[in-house]
Every structure is written in C-alpha cells, then in structure tokens.
N, C-alpha and C positions, 0 to 999 in steps of 0.2 A: 455506596457499598459495592465492593467488587464481587462479581458473579462469574461462575465458571461456564464457559461456552466451548463448543467445538466450531472452529473456523475452517471453512473451505475457501481457498483462494484459487481462482482459475485465471490464467493470464495468456493472452495471445499477442504475439509480437510479429509485425510484418515490416520488412525492409526490402524495398524494390520487389524482386520476384521470390524472396525467401520468406517463409512463414514458420514460426516456432510456437509451441505451446507448452504450458507448464501448469501443474496442479499440485497444491499443497494442502493437506488437512492436518491441523495441529490444535491442541488445547489453546484457548485464549481467554483473556479477561476482558470484561466490559464494565466501565465505570461511567456514570453520568454525573457531570458537574455543571449545574445550571443548564444552559442550552447546548453544551458540548458533550460529546461522547468520546471516551478514550478507550481504544482497543489496543491491547498489548499481547504479543506472542513471541515465541522463540523459534528459530529454525537453524538448521545446520547447512553450512556451505563449505566450499573448499578452503576458505580462510578461517573456519572455526564456527562457533555459535554466535549468532546475531540476535539481538533483541530489537523488535520493531514496535514503535508506538504510532498509532494513527490518531490524530486529534481531529475529530470530525464535527464540523459545523454545517449549517444548512447550505452555505455558499462557499465553503473552503475546507479542504482536507490538507493537513500537514503530516508528512511522513518523516519520522525520525528513526534512524536505525543505528545501533551501536554494537560494537563487538568486532567480529572478523571483517565485516564490511560496514563502513559508516556512510550514511546518506542523509541528506536533508532535501526534501522536495515539497513544493507547495502546489496544490491543484486548485484553481479557481476557474470556473467556466468562462470562456471567452478571453482569458488572460494568459500572457506569457510570463513565466517566472523562471528565474535562474536558481539552480540548486547545485549540489555537488555530490560526488562519490569520493570518499577518501579511501585510497588503496595503499598497499605497502610501498609502491613506487611513487606515490604523489596523489594530488587531488585532480579530479576531472570536473570541469565546469559543465553543467548540463542545463539546457534550456527546455522547459516543459510548457507546451501550449495545450490547455485543457479544452477539448472539443465538447465533451458532455460529461455531466456528473449527476448521478441519481443517488439520493440518500433516503433510505426507508428504515430507520433504526428506532427502536424503542428499548426500554430497559430489559425487555424479554428477547432481544436479538433483532434480526432483520437482514437487510441487504445493502450493499454499496456497489455502484458501478461507475467506472471511470473509463473514458475514451480520450486518449491524449497522444500528442506528437512529442517525441523526444529527439533533441538534436545534441550531438556530442562532437565538439572539435571540428566543425565544418563538414562532417559526414552527412550523407543524405538522411532526412528525417526518418525516424522509426515510429510506425503507428502501433500503439499499444491499447489493449483492452484488458481491464482488470475487473473481475466480478468476485465479490466477497459475500459469503453467507455465514451468518452466526446463528447457531442453534444452542439453546440452553442445555447444559448437562445437569442431571440430578443424580447425586451420589456417584459421579463418574460415569454415568450411563446416559445416553441420549434419550 
C-alpha cells in the first residue's frame, strides 16, 4: 500500500577544493514489496520535471530517474558500478563506488545515508554524501 510522506534530501558534493550542497524537501511515496522499499518523488530541474524511484534493499540501492534528466545508478557498499546520465546532447557514463550505505527504513518512514565516489569521463572523482529522511504525512500535514 502506498503511503504519503515528506522527504528531505540533503546532498554534499566535494571535488578537489570545491564543496557544494543541496537540499530538497518534497512529497514522496513509500511502498514495501517483500524485503524491498520503493521511494518515489518528483522534482523540478532546468530540463523539466523528473520522477525518481529509489529501490532500496538491505545491501543495494538502485536509483532510476525519468523525465527531464534520466539516470540509472546502483549503490552497493564496497562495489564499483557503472551507470549513466541521459542528457539532451547524449549519454554520460558514470562510475559509482559506494563507500558507505546505511538503511533504516520501515513502513512508517526512516532514513537512508549514502557516501560514494562518482567518476565521469576521466575527471577527478567527486565525493558525494546523500542523506534522506522520510516522515509520514497525515491528511497532508506532518
């Protein structure tokens, strides 16, 4: 059964001497199917509206993003996976090495934390930290 949540995503990106951060708070849905949780949300970006689905397991998170910006990334602790960003001018191959992944989800919400390195086209690796919190909404109110 799909439930309404408020999701806060906080991201920090560090490349060499530059650091950037980003925060997004949006409505989200959370569905449990067996041992997996599916989190889905929409966000606006310069290329339009994107719908992101996070397929969350104990040892693996898959991110699928469709719309203005399309992405497929797989996060597994201690593993390097190749994903992509599909952009108007073509696809970018991305290598993701997950340093740490913490999942504390239940049907009532919870948290996810990812710490990973991202490499794109021979550029220096970018260190990323993503923290997600899901809080249940009742009648549209937290």
